[in-house]
C-alpha positions, 0 to 999 in steps of 0.5 A, spaced: 368 754 934 376 753 933 380 747 936 387 750 938 393 747 940 400 746 939 404 740 936 411 741 939 418 738 938 417 736 930 424 734 928 427 736 922 430 729 920 434 727 914 436 720 912 443 719 911 441 714 905 435 715 901 429 711 901 429 706 896 422 705 893 417 699 893 419 694 887 416 688 885 417 683 890 420 688 895 418 693 900 420 700 901 427 700 904 429 705 909 435 706 914 435 707 921 440 712 922 439 720 920 441 727 921 437 731 926 437 738 924 433 741 930 425 742 931 419 746 930 413 747 934 406 748 930 401 752 933 394 751 929 387 753 930 382 748 926 375 751 924 370 745 925 365 749 921 369 749 915 375 745 916 380 750 915 386 751 919 390 758 921 397 756 923 404 759 925 410 755 926 414 759 931 422 757 934 420 756 941 414 753 945 412 758 951 406 762 953 409 768 949 409 764 942 402 762 944 400 769 946 403 771 939 399 765 936 392 768 939 394 775 936 395 771 929 388 768 930 385 775 932 388 778 925 385 772 921 378 773 924 378 780 925 373 781 919 368 776 921 361 779 922 355 775 924 348 777 921 347 783 925 354 786 923 357 785 930 364 781 930 363 774 931 365 770 938 370 766 937 370 760 941 376 756 943 377 749 945 384 748 948 387 743 953 390 745 960 397 746 958 400 751 963 402 756 957 394 757 955 393 759 963 399 763 963 397 770 967 399 774 960 395 770 956 389 770 961 390 778 961 390 778 954 383 774 953 380 779 958 381 785 954 379 781 948 372 778 950 370 776 943 374 770 945 371 765 949 375 759 952 373 752 953 378 747 956 377 740 955 377 735 961 384 733 964 386 727 960 381 728 955 386 732 949 382 727 944 376 731 945 380 737 941 379 735 934 385 739 932 389 733 935 386 729 929 388 734 924 395 733 927 395 726 926 393 727 919 399 732 918 404 727 921 402 722 917 401 725 910 407 731 911 412 729 916 413 722 918 416 720 911 419 726 909 426 728 909 428 735 911 435 738 910 433 744 915 428 747 920 426 752 914 425 746 910 421 743 914 417 749 916 416 750 908 413 743 907 409 744 913 406 751 910 405 747 903 401 742 906 397 747 910 395 751 904 393 745 900 389 743 906 385 749 906 384 749 899 380 742 899 378 743 907 371 741 909 368 741 916 370 736 921 364 732 924 364 727 930 362 720 928 360 719 935 354 722 938 354 727 944 352 722 949 357 717 947 363 723 947 360 725 954 360 718 957 367 716 955 369 723 958 365 722 964 367 714 965 370 713 972 378 712 972 381 707 976 386 708 982 389 700 982 396 701 979 395 694 976 390 696 971 
């Protein structure tokens, strides 16, 4: 099972002055101003069984790039076979973003039946474990970084992904299936004061 999504608008920010490290009696110090060098979207597929991530950084975030990423996944798993020597079915967990349901994407998926898509319920993107991984990338590779350009940002993200895959481990839910489904199926309120 592959949890698939994209993290758009990752900014290549560079501080105008260097971050001053923590010292005895002083906290880390950084200034609020920065240079903005552009953005990049990150497309990722998290294999929940191994924890490995197949990823691509693209210049834009549209259905064309998403379709190219699906083809990237197909190449990455082309040689994956089951016990009978047949190509492994690839179950994709995705949200309901419009690019995921674009007619060109649907047509490609229809021609590639080994891809089986499972959409998360509306307003339940938290059910897609790749969102957890995006949080890890944000905290460990992006938030405190300084990036002089989009290629610099992309190179640092690729380095993080390579290191991640070297030490990957399976992602496991900490809640039972019943607890997850209960949260997903809880009633919503229409009262605007809540």
